[in-house]
N, C-alpha and C positions, 0 to 999 in steps of 0.2 A: 716601508713598504706606506700607498695610499689609501686613506681612505672611501675616494673617491673612485666612483667607477668609468669607466670608458663611452659607457651606456648615459653617464650621469654632464660629460661637456661634450658628447654629442649633444645632445637634445641643446646643451644652452647655445650652442654655433649657430645649429640648425633652428632655435629658439630668435635666434638672432637675423639672421637670415635669412628665412625663409628658404625658400624649396629651389634644391643645389643640384648638381651636375655632385653623382658616388666621388667620384675620383677627388672632385675641388673639395668635399667632404675632405675624406680620407687623407689631403695636405695640407688641410685647412689642421684635421687634427694632429701630422703631425708637428707643424712647426705649431700648434700650439703647448703640443711635451717639448721639443725642444728648446724655448724660449721660454720656459715655464724651470726647466736644467738651470741655465744662465740664470734667469732672474732673480726666481726665488731659490736655491741652490737645494729644487724637488721636482719627484719624476707627480705628476697632476692626473698621471693613472700606473697602475703596473704592469699593462699588456705590453710586448714589444714590437714593435714596426717590421714585416718581413722586409726582400732587400726582393722585389714585384719588376717586371718588364716595366711596367709605367710606373715606378717611385715608387716612393713608402706604402706598403699596404697595413694596416692594423686587423690580423685571417679575423678576429671574431667579431669587428664590423664590415667585414664584408658579408658575414655568412648571416646576419640581417639586411643589410640591401641589394644581395646576388640576384643578376638579371631586370635588376633598374636599374635605369640610365638616371633619375633623376630622381631624389630623394628628398621629404621632410620630415619633420623633428614627431610623426606617428609609427617610426621603422623603430623610436627608444625606447618606448610605452613606463622601459624602468628604469628611466632613465632620470633622475631630481638634483631639477637646478638649484637645488636651495642647499643642494650642500653644499658647494662650491666656496669656500670663503670668500672674503673682496680681494685680496687677493690676485687670487685663481679666479676669478672673475676680470682680472687686472688685467691680467697677461692675457686672457685669451681677447682683451676686447682688441688689448694695442697689434696682439697679432689680427685678428679680424678687420681692424684700421687699417693694415698699415696693403695684406695680402689678401682681403675680402671682396675688393672692385676687378683683380685678374684674374684669364683663365683656369677654368683646369686643367688644359696644356700650358700654357706656361708654368703654373705650376710643378706643370708632369718635368717638362723641362730644365724647372728654377734643379729641385732637387738633384735631377742623373750629372749637374755641372762639382753637385757641395761632396766635401766622400765622408762619410759616413753612406751614405747610398750607390759610390765607387765602391768604394772595401766591404762592403757587406755584398758585392756584383762580381769581388775579383774573379778573376780563372771564366766566367761564364758567357756566353752567347748572348749578344743584346738582347732580344729574344725570348731569349731560355725561361722555362718555369726556375724559382726557384723560394725559397723558403728560410734562408737565411736568415738570421734574424741580427737588423743595422739596433747594436748595441746602446745601449741608454750611456756609456762613458765612451765611447764616439761621437756619440750625438753633442756631449756637454761642452767636450774636448775641441771638435770643431765649432759649434758654432757660439764660446767664449771666445773664440780668437781674432770673432773677424770686429 
């Protein structure tokens, strides 16, 4: 169990990037979690991503930005970036370095080609709503093999 919350990670990302689209934030959160599982052998936060039609979504984060296209760090006032360890911040920084200049659509398209989302969406129509969980196990297994 992590004592870091998704709000801490979201606030950290948004303070680094400035205002970005809600979809891009969701995907940067997803890749931060995925690479933390691989590089740090630990989850960043306990919440699970769901396999929505547009890619992985953290429902609790969605509830904070619902209806907003662009988001900034004020959506996560409860976030405390100082709770992140140097290792966690370094992992997120590497994700931002690699994925930070990509568009939300590019990131969404990428997740649609990767096994964790595909497995969680099995048997669903392309735009069908879903709350199926993308397991941390499937994320760790897939990204570890890259």
